Every structure is written in structure tokens, then in C-alpha cells.
All heavy atoms as an XYZ file, in Angstrom:
652
protein
N      -5.392    158.535    107.055
C      -6.556    159.357    107.149
C      -7.682    158.521    106.779
O      -7.676    157.749    105.690
C      -6.388    160.670    106.128
C      -7.799    161.402    105.813
S      -7.466    162.823    104.946
C      -6.988    162.295    103.333
N      -8.812    158.600    107.441
C      -9.965    157.880    107.103
C     -10.691    158.439    105.876
O     -10.614    159.607    105.644
C     -11.031    157.833    108.328
N     -11.319    157.428    105.161
C     -11.909    158.024    103.920
C     -13.321    157.443    103.828
O     -13.736    156.510    104.645
C     -11.173    157.552    102.626
O     -11.237    156.139    102.630
C      -9.843    158.099    102.590
N     -14.242    158.131    103.135
C     -15.721    157.681    102.907
C     -15.827    157.621    101.399
O     -15.378    158.361    100.549
C     -16.551    158.671    103.436
C     -16.467    158.687    104.996
C     -17.571    159.582    105.561
O     -18.629    159.800    104.897
O     -17.462    159.975    106.696
N     -16.617    156.748    100.940
C     -16.996    156.459     99.648
C     -18.043    157.419     99.285
O     -19.091    157.617    100.065
C     -17.460    155.038     99.215
C     -17.515    154.741     97.840
C     -17.670    153.178     97.527
O     -17.628    152.490     98.509
N     -17.903    152.944     96.332
N     -17.956    157.958     98.074
C     -19.007    158.872     97.587
C     -19.214    158.591     95.981
O     -18.407    158.407     95.226
C     -18.455    160.335     97.723
C     -19.183    161.515     97.157
C     -20.542    161.784     97.995
C     -18.444    162.879     97.133
N     -20.505    158.691     95.784
C     -20.880    158.325     94.497
C     -21.098    159.752     93.713
O     -21.872    160.628     94.214
C     -22.271    157.484     94.341
O     -22.671    157.445     93.011
N     -20.508    159.789     92.474
C     -20.611    161.006     91.740
C     -21.067    160.705     90.423
O     -20.556    159.840     89.684
C     -19.223    161.772     91.724
C     -19.279    163.072     90.860
C     -18.770    162.055     93.087
N     -22.090    161.559     89.833
C     -22.449    161.352     88.479
C     -21.644    162.341     87.668
O     -21.635    163.484     88.038
C     -23.896    161.619     88.362
O     -24.629    160.770     89.086
N     -21.134    161.839     86.467
C     -20.432    162.734     85.584
C     -20.977    162.659     84.132
O     -21.552    161.606     83.775
C     -18.901    162.270     85.389
C     -18.125    162.338     86.684
C     -16.768    161.693     86.453
C     -17.949    163.831     87.237
N     -20.831    163.593     83.466
C     -21.146    163.549     82.032
C     -20.237    162.646     81.211
O     -19.145    162.428     81.678
C     -21.136    164.982     81.226
O     -19.836    165.349     81.163
N     -20.736    161.923     80.141
C     -19.806    160.937     79.490
C     -18.552    161.776     79.053
O     -17.462    161.118     79.157
C     -20.561    160.480     78.296
C     -22.030    160.809     78.709
C     -22.022    161.932     79.563
N     -18.512    163.082     78.567
C     -17.321    163.688     78.059
C     -16.375    163.752     79.365
O     -15.136    163.643     79.210
C     -17.727    165.073     77.548
C     -18.360    164.988     76.249
O     -18.220    163.858     75.543
O     -18.958    165.904     75.853
N     -16.849    164.250     80.521
C     -16.025    164.403     81.690
C     -15.483    163.040     82.014
O     -14.201    162.875     82.327
C     -16.710    164.962     82.775
C     -16.880    166.564     82.538
O     -16.198    167.132     81.861
N     -17.908    167.057     83.250
N     -16.265    162.009     82.015
C     -15.663    160.652     82.378
C     -14.593    160.172     81.417
O     -13.569    159.645     81.879
C     -16.877    159.731     82.381
C     -16.484    158.286     82.900
C     -15.863    158.228     84.241
N     -15.043    157.116     84.493
C     -15.364    156.197     85.416
N     -16.411    156.362     86.088
N     -14.600    155.075     85.587
N     -14.807    160.387     80.103
C     -13.812    159.967     79.231
C     -12.487    160.770     79.372
O     -11.377    160.328     79.318
C     -14.323    160.234     77.787
C     -15.374    159.231     77.216
C     -15.854    159.755     75.919
C     -14.716    157.797     77.152
N     -12.663    162.106     79.766
C     -11.498    162.950     79.939
C     -10.685    162.503     81.103
O      -9.490    162.340     81.069
C     -11.910    164.407     80.097
C     -10.795    165.278     80.286
C     -10.122    165.830     79.179
C     -10.216    165.700     81.418
N      -9.017    166.726     79.735
C      -9.080    166.613     81.059
C     -10.375    165.410     82.756
C      -8.202    167.219     82.072
C      -9.468    166.082     83.761
C      -8.525    166.843     83.340
N     -11.337    162.164     82.206
C     -10.702    161.735     83.410
C     -10.059    160.283     83.222
O      -8.939    160.117     83.569
C     -11.645    161.538     84.614
C     -12.127    163.151     85.104
C     -11.134    160.788     85.817
C     -13.214    163.094     86.127
N     -10.687    159.356     82.500
C     -10.218    158.122     82.266
C      -8.933    158.276     81.422
O      -7.890    157.556     81.586
C     -11.138    157.206     81.536
C     -12.432    156.811     82.450
O     -12.244    156.822     83.571
O     -13.409    156.336     81.925
N      -8.934    159.121     80.416
C      -7.796    159.274     79.602
C      -6.583    159.897     80.363
O      -5.419    159.572     80.103
C      -8.123    160.217     78.442
C      -6.932    160.435     77.425
C      -6.196    159.216     76.963
O      -6.946    158.145     76.797
O      -5.084    159.237     76.868
N      -6.922    160.870     81.207
C      -5.813    161.381     82.190
C      -5.266    160.448     83.023
O      -3.992    160.456     83.189
C      -6.495    162.618     82.985
N      -6.082    159.449     83.563
C      -5.523    158.319     84.328
C      -4.590    157.460     83.465
O      -3.420    157.144     83.854
C      -6.666    157.544     85.001
C      -6.060    156.390     85.707
C      -7.364    158.486     86.022
N      -5.155    156.987     82.374
C      -4.339    156.109     81.500
C      -3.110    156.815     80.961
O      -2.015    156.074     80.935
C      -5.178    155.973     80.088
C      -6.063    154.598     80.343
C      -6.623    154.236     78.936
N      -7.415    155.168     78.269
C      -8.708    155.382     78.552
N      -9.198    154.661     79.511
N      -9.413    156.249     78.090
N      -3.009    158.094     80.709
C      -1.801    158.882     80.310
C      -0.874    159.164     81.397
O       0.225    159.596     81.184
C      -2.152    160.073     79.482
O      -2.730    161.003     80.348
N      -1.286    158.949     82.694
C      -0.401    159.219     83.855
C      -0.643    160.745     84.312
O       0.191    161.118     85.095
N      -1.314    161.438     83.667
C      -1.482    162.901     84.050
C      -1.960    163.075     85.563
O      -1.756    163.935     86.150
C      -2.518    163.658     83.095
C      -1.862    163.801     81.753
C      -2.947    164.601     80.854
O      -4.057    163.969     80.748
N      -2.526    165.606     80.265
N      -2.871    162.062     85.879
C      -3.388    161.895     87.251
C      -3.227    160.542     87.720
O      -3.252    159.587     86.900
C      -4.944    162.490     87.358
C      -5.864    161.658     86.555
C      -4.987    163.973     87.087
C      -7.284    162.067     86.687
N      -3.097    160.433     89.042
C      -2.922    159.001     89.628
C      -4.291    158.138     89.504
O      -4.117    157.031     89.080
C      -2.416    159.195     91.127
C      -2.259    157.754     91.693
C      -1.096    159.897     91.199
N      -5.170    158.709     90.034
C      -6.548    158.053     89.980
C      -7.644    158.961     90.155
O      -7.364    160.239     90.455
C      -6.550    156.890     90.907
C      -6.469    157.267     92.366
O      -6.718    158.426     92.776
O      -5.884    156.476     93.179
N      -8.911    158.524     90.031
C      -9.960    159.531     90.184
C     -10.086    160.005     91.503
O     -10.374    161.248     91.659
C     -11.303    158.781     89.671
C     -12.551    159.690     90.031
C     -11.283    158.402     88.307
N      -9.767    159.279     92.536
C      -9.851    159.772     93.973
C      -9.012    160.927     94.224
O      -9.225    161.906     94.833
C      -9.742    158.583     94.906
O     -10.686    157.778     94.833
N      -7.719    160.685     93.712
C      -6.591    161.738     93.794
C      -7.081    163.007     93.140
O      -6.793    164.140     93.562
C      -5.227    161.252     93.338
N      -7.677    162.838     91.887
C      -8.085    163.963     91.112
C      -9.239    164.747     91.853
O      -9.145    166.065     91.945
C      -8.638    163.499     89.801
C      -9.100    164.594     88.697
C      -8.198    165.472     88.284
C     -10.373    164.711     88.553
C      -8.679    166.578     87.409
C     -10.865    165.580     87.604
C     -10.035    166.581     87.222
N     -10.242    164.109     92.258
C     -11.271    164.748     93.051
C     -10.736    165.407     94.336
O     -10.970    166.551     94.736
C     -12.346    163.779     93.439
C     -13.074    163.006     92.285
C     -13.455    164.436     94.393
C     -13.702    164.165     91.131
N      -9.768    164.851     95.003
C      -9.059    165.373     96.165
C      -8.518    166.758     95.788
O      -8.498    167.650     96.558
C      -8.291    164.418     96.926
O      -8.983    163.426     97.527
N      -7.798    166.650     94.604
C      -7.025    167.895     94.308
C      -7.904    168.924     93.901
O      -7.733    170.124     94.234
C      -6.148    167.457     92.978
N      -9.074    168.633     93.240
C     -10.101    169.608     92.976
C     -10.741    170.323     94.199
O     -10.936    171.592     94.276
C     -11.241    169.008     92.093
C     -10.988    168.714     90.706
C     -12.209    168.001     90.168
C     -10.654    169.777     89.930
N     -10.953    169.531     95.095
C     -11.482    170.091     96.508
C     -10.552    170.899     97.131
O     -10.793    171.939     97.605
C     -11.932    168.841     97.395
C     -13.230    168.106     96.702
C     -12.320    169.211     98.795
C     -13.546    166.826     97.430
N      -9.255    170.526     97.185
C      -8.258    171.300     97.731
C      -8.048    172.633     97.032
O      -7.996    173.622     97.744
C      -6.859    170.416     97.623
C      -5.773    171.286     98.222
N      -5.006    172.052     97.458
C      -5.236    171.420     99.451
C      -4.093    172.741     98.165
N      -4.136    172.338     99.333
N      -8.076    172.669     95.770
C      -8.006    173.759     95.027
C      -9.273    174.737     95.266
O      -9.012    175.983     95.377
C      -7.848    173.589     93.420
C      -6.453    172.833     93.148
O      -5.661    172.912     94.039
O      -6.423    172.483     92.034
N     -10.350    174.174     95.215
C     -11.546    174.921     95.562
C     -11.554    175.570     96.972
O     -11.807    176.828     97.100
C     -12.865    174.107     95.424
C     -14.076    174.778     95.835
C     -14.706    175.759     94.814
C     -14.619    174.710     97.049
C     -15.883    176.337     95.161
C     -15.916    175.364     97.312
C     -16.374    176.262     96.401
O     -17.598    176.885     96.692
N     -11.102    174.875     97.970
C     -11.018    175.336     99.279
C     -10.024    176.336     99.373
O     -10.273    177.396    100.154
C     -10.728    174.149    100.296
C     -11.875    173.240    100.413
C     -11.504    171.933    101.281
N     -11.441    172.520    102.797
C     -11.363    171.656    103.769
N     -11.250    170.383    103.518
N     -11.385    172.314    104.877
N      -8.972    176.279     98.742
C      -7.935    177.349     98.737
C      -8.394    178.613     98.061
O      -8.200    179.585     98.532
C      -6.568    176.887     98.090
C      -5.465    177.790     98.117
C      -4.898    178.120     99.418
O      -5.272    177.559    100.366
O      -4.262    179.198     99.580
N      -9.223    178.419     97.014
C      -9.697    179.600     96.304
C     -10.656    180.285     97.121
O     -10.676    181.526     97.290
C     -10.326    179.186     94.969
C     -10.823    180.318     94.221
C     -11.484    179.980     92.928
N     -13.006    179.933     93.216
C     -13.785    178.952     92.594
N     -13.351    178.303     91.638
N     -14.990    178.906     93.086
N     -11.516    179.578     97.869
C     -12.629    180.161     98.791
C     -11.855    180.878     99.991
O     -12.233    182.110    100.291
C     -13.546    179.079     99.447
C     -14.229    179.615    100.610
C     -14.416    178.573     98.336
N     -10.715    180.228    100.439
C      -9.932    180.940    101.540
C      -9.223    182.232    101.043
O      -9.414    183.271    101.749
C      -8.820    180.043    102.027
C      -8.115    180.471    103.172
C      -6.836    179.636    103.625
N      -5.850    179.655    102.541
C      -4.961    180.837    102.560
N      -5.017    181.661    103.518
N      -3.878    180.753    101.718
N      -8.709    182.218     99.948
C      -8.115    183.425     99.321
C      -9.181    184.451     99.122
O      -9.126    185.679     99.403
C      -7.319    183.139     98.056
C      -6.911    184.481     97.349
C      -6.048    182.359     98.424
N     -10.460    184.067     98.447
C     -11.453    185.103     98.271
C     -12.008    185.599     99.579
O     -12.241    186.953     99.546
C     -12.643    184.408     97.541
C     -12.224    184.147     95.982
C     -13.338    183.302     95.428
O     -14.238    182.839     96.150
O     -13.213    183.147     94.233
N     -12.123    184.933    100.575
C     -12.494    185.371    101.790
C     -11.471    186.366    102.447
O     -11.921    187.364    103.002
C     -12.717    184.261    102.831
C     -13.984    183.458    102.520
O     -14.921    183.997    101.918
N     -14.126    182.244    103.062
N     -10.193    186.102    102.408
C      -9.108    186.959    102.709
C      -9.169    188.361    102.054
O      -9.078    189.280    102.605
C      -7.739    186.359    102.693
C      -7.333    185.242    103.686
C      -6.028    184.688    103.178
C      -7.365    185.947    105.049
N      -9.344    188.210    100.714
C      -9.422    189.481     99.871
C     -10.738    190.261    100.292
O     -10.538    191.475    100.364
C      -9.524    188.947     98.366
C      -8.213    188.592     97.800
C      -8.475    188.095     96.454
C      -7.194    189.689     97.841
N     -11.809    189.618    100.436
C     -13.057    190.342    100.827
C     -12.787    191.038    102.141
O     -13.266    192.188    102.332
C     -14.257    189.403    100.865
C     -15.557    189.995    101.023
C     -16.706    189.137    101.211
O     -16.719    188.210    100.181
O     -17.671    189.223    101.920
N     -12.155    190.247    103.036
C     -11.980    190.821    104.485
C     -11.069    192.067    104.303
O     -11.363    193.141    105.032
C     -11.268    189.750    105.318
C     -11.044    190.227    106.744
C     -10.325    189.052    107.521
O     -10.784    187.845    107.419
O      -9.138    189.309    108.129
N     -10.012    192.072    103.554
C      -9.055    193.073    103.397
C      -9.728    194.306    102.743
O      -9.441    195.342    103.039
C      -7.908    192.647    102.548
C      -6.963    191.715    103.320
C      -6.278    192.298    104.494
N      -5.440    193.489    104.102
C      -4.518    193.828    104.826
N      -4.389    193.418    106.122
N      -3.688    194.876    104.289
N     -10.467    193.925    101.754
C     -11.170    195.117    100.940
C     -12.217    195.905    101.698
O     -12.523    197.026    101.565
C     -11.884    194.536     99.754
C     -10.970    194.093     98.594
C     -11.821    193.549     97.524
C     -10.198    195.330     98.083
N     -12.807    195.093    102.844
C     -13.847    195.781    103.649
C     -13.295    196.269    104.974
O     -14.065    196.761    105.725
C     -14.977    194.800    103.959
O     -14.466    193.651    104.610
N     -12.019    196.235    105.122
C     -11.357    196.715    106.411
C     -10.896    198.055    106.261
O     -10.088    198.484    105.178
C     -10.319    195.827    106.748
O      -9.268    195.723    106.150
N     -10.956    198.927    107.207
C     -10.335    200.286    107.190
C     -11.021    201.167    106.175
O     -11.804    200.877    105.405
N     -10.421    202.413    106.192
C     -10.846    203.409    105.279
C     -10.134    203.285    104.004
O      -9.037    202.775    103.799
C     -10.407    204.836    105.823
C     -11.212    205.121    107.083
C     -12.732    205.331    106.894
O     -12.986    206.023    105.724
O     -13.471    204.952    107.531
N     -10.826    203.683    102.841
C     -10.266    203.410    101.543
C      -8.998    204.401    101.403
O      -9.037    205.561    102.005
C     -11.322    203.876    100.542
C     -12.643    204.102    101.355
C     -12.260    203.933    102.733
N      -8.106    204.002    100.688
C      -6.902    204.845    100.462
C      -6.845    205.200     98.912
O      -6.899    204.340     98.149
C      -5.620    204.080    100.739
C      -4.302    204.815    100.526
C      -5.710    203.727    102.397
N      -6.732    206.499     98.761
C      -6.547    206.921     97.283
C      -4.939    207.085     97.169
O      -4.244    207.905     97.683
C      -7.006    208.368     97.148
C      -7.101    208.813     95.772
C      -8.125    208.053     94.907
O      -9.105    207.615     95.373
O      -7.743    207.831     93.692
N      -4.420    206.152     96.236
C      -2.939    206.092     96.089
C      -2.462    207.333     95.300
O      -3.097    207.858     94.378
C      -2.688    204.821     95.231
C      -4.071    204.236     94.876
C      -5.105    205.093     95.677
N      -1.430    207.971     95.914
C      -0.708    209.145     95.229
C       0.460    208.447     94.395
O       0.570    207.278     94.187
C      -0.316    210.132     96.239
C       0.762    209.494     97.197
O       1.285    208.420     96.915
O       0.937    210.155     98.128
N       1.300    209.398     93.714
C       2.294    209.021     92.806
C       3.246    208.066     93.435
O       3.827    207.131     92.900
C       3.007    210.243     92.339
N       3.584    208.237     94.783
C       4.571    207.253     95.442
C       4.107    206.117     96.196
O       4.756    205.542     96.909
N       2.732    205.851     96.124
C       2.073    204.961     96.988
C       2.820    203.451     96.716
O       3.052    202.858     97.682
C       0.565    204.863     96.565
C      -0.142    203.651     97.258
C      -0.585    204.039     98.553
C      -0.416    202.521     96.809
C      -1.343    203.023     99.212
C      -1.236    201.524     97.301
C      -1.436    201.715     98.703
N       2.869    203.108     95.395
C       3.487    201.691     95.189
C       5.027    201.588     95.580
O       5.389    200.569     96.009
C       3.121    201.319     93.784
C       1.698    201.166     93.551
C       0.801    201.965     92.726
C       0.770    200.187     94.147
N      -0.413    201.449     92.794
C      -0.529    200.493     93.634
C       1.084    199.104     95.085
C      -1.655    199.682     94.179
C      -0.123    198.421     95.443
C      -1.406    198.731     95.034
N       5.675    202.728     95.443
C       7.036    202.725     95.824
C       7.322    202.459     97.216
O       7.998    201.714     97.765
C       7.791    203.995     95.379
C       8.005    204.139     93.774
O       8.060    203.025     93.117
O       8.007    205.319     93.315
N       6.414    203.306     98.137
C       6.433    202.974     99.553
C       5.908    201.621     99.847
O       6.488    200.950    100.850
C       5.487    204.067    100.141
C       5.976    205.475    100.138
C       5.193    206.514    100.914
N       3.732    206.620    100.645
C       3.225    207.270     99.722
N       4.043    208.077     98.935
N       1.963    207.264     99.499
N       5.015    201.087     99.282
C       4.602    199.784     99.507
C       5.759    198.743     99.268
O       5.992    197.783    100.030
C       3.330    199.339     98.669
C       2.073    199.877     99.196
C       1.749    199.214    100.478
C       0.315    199.690    100.884
N      -0.153    199.193    102.148
N       6.343    198.976     98.137
C       7.524    198.063     97.712
C       8.562    198.074     98.777
O       9.111    197.061     99.220
C       7.979    198.465     96.297
C       9.062    197.511     95.817
C       9.488    197.941     94.377
C      10.681    197.197     93.928
N      11.255    197.672     92.683
N       8.985    199.243     99.201
C       9.942    199.592    100.173
C       9.700    198.796    101.467
O      10.473    198.125    102.174
C      10.267    200.978    100.427
C      11.019    201.632     99.261
C      10.964    203.257     99.487
O      10.854    203.697    100.548
O      11.283    203.873     98.537
N       8.411    199.018    101.930
C       7.855    198.345    103.106
C       7.976    196.876    103.118
O       8.409    196.217    104.026
C       6.392    198.843    103.444
N       7.652    196.213    101.929
C       7.715    194.805    101.839
C       9.177    194.295    101.719
O       9.402    193.405    102.400
C       7.147    194.358    100.395
C       5.532    194.370    100.462
C       4.890    194.177     99.068
C       5.001    193.320    101.527
N      10.007    195.115    101.138
C      11.449    194.679    101.161
C      12.013    194.752    102.484
O      12.811    193.852    102.889
C      12.167    195.690    100.126
C      11.926    195.378     98.706
C      12.590    196.383     97.859
O      12.875    197.548     98.216
N      12.777    195.921     96.569
N      11.663    195.773    103.318
C      12.040    195.973    104.711
C      11.594    194.733    105.519
O      12.292    194.104    106.349
C      11.597    197.218    105.318
C      12.419    198.474    104.889
C      11.772    199.701    105.441
O      11.139    199.704    106.510
O      12.119    200.710    104.812
N      10.390    194.283    105.242
C       9.804    193.130    106.026
C      10.657    191.811    105.624
O      10.777    190.976    106.576
C       8.354    192.951    105.633
C       7.537    193.897    106.346
C       5.981    193.698    105.956
O       5.643    192.760    105.102
N       5.146    194.514    106.424
N      11.021    191.673    104.580
C      11.659    190.528    104.074
C      13.043    190.449    104.492
O      13.628    189.411    104.709
C      11.676    190.260    102.575
O      12.227    191.400    101.944
C      10.077    189.977    102.074
N      13.682    191.618    104.841
C      15.059    191.674    105.315
C      15.108    191.461    106.846
O      16.197    191.057    107.347
C      15.688    192.947    105.033
C      15.862    193.301    103.451
C      16.296    194.706    103.285
C      16.869    192.248    102.912
N      14.114    191.466    107.484
C      14.072    191.342    108.906
C      14.142    189.782    109.359
O      13.901    188.909    108.701
C      12.768    191.867    109.629
C      12.696    193.331    109.523
C      11.486    193.835    110.180
C      11.442    195.465    110.081
N      10.203    195.917    110.624
């Protein structure tokens, strides 16, 4: 994968924290750490968009006493297929 260099400014506290995480082996290097942060952020945005899409689709449903039991049964049937 092609990469590009990017300059980032950090507070001294954040820089010390990242340097210590690299020294201790918690993270491989700064680039891997930044890539993981970007990946996590993109995944969070994707999930938030899916949730927003689902919440705004269709008519609202007022769950009755058996609503969650029926949902659970439907999910179990889907996993058995």
C-alpha cells in the first residue's frame, strides 16, 4: 500500500504517552498507532451512520410485552439457516 508522510502536532503529554507506549511494546510505532486510530474512527462513523439510517427508516414501533422475545426468536431462526 502506498503511503504519504503527514506532519502532526501533539501536546507534550500526548507525545510522551505515545513514546512510552512504543518503548513498552504496547504499540508498534507511531504510524501504526495513528492508522489504528483512523480505522477505529472510520468504523465508529460507519456504525453511527447505520444506526441513524435504521432509526430514521420506517414507522416507529411501540414494543409490547413479547416484542423482545419475538426478536430473539427471529434472530435464532436466522442463525440456524
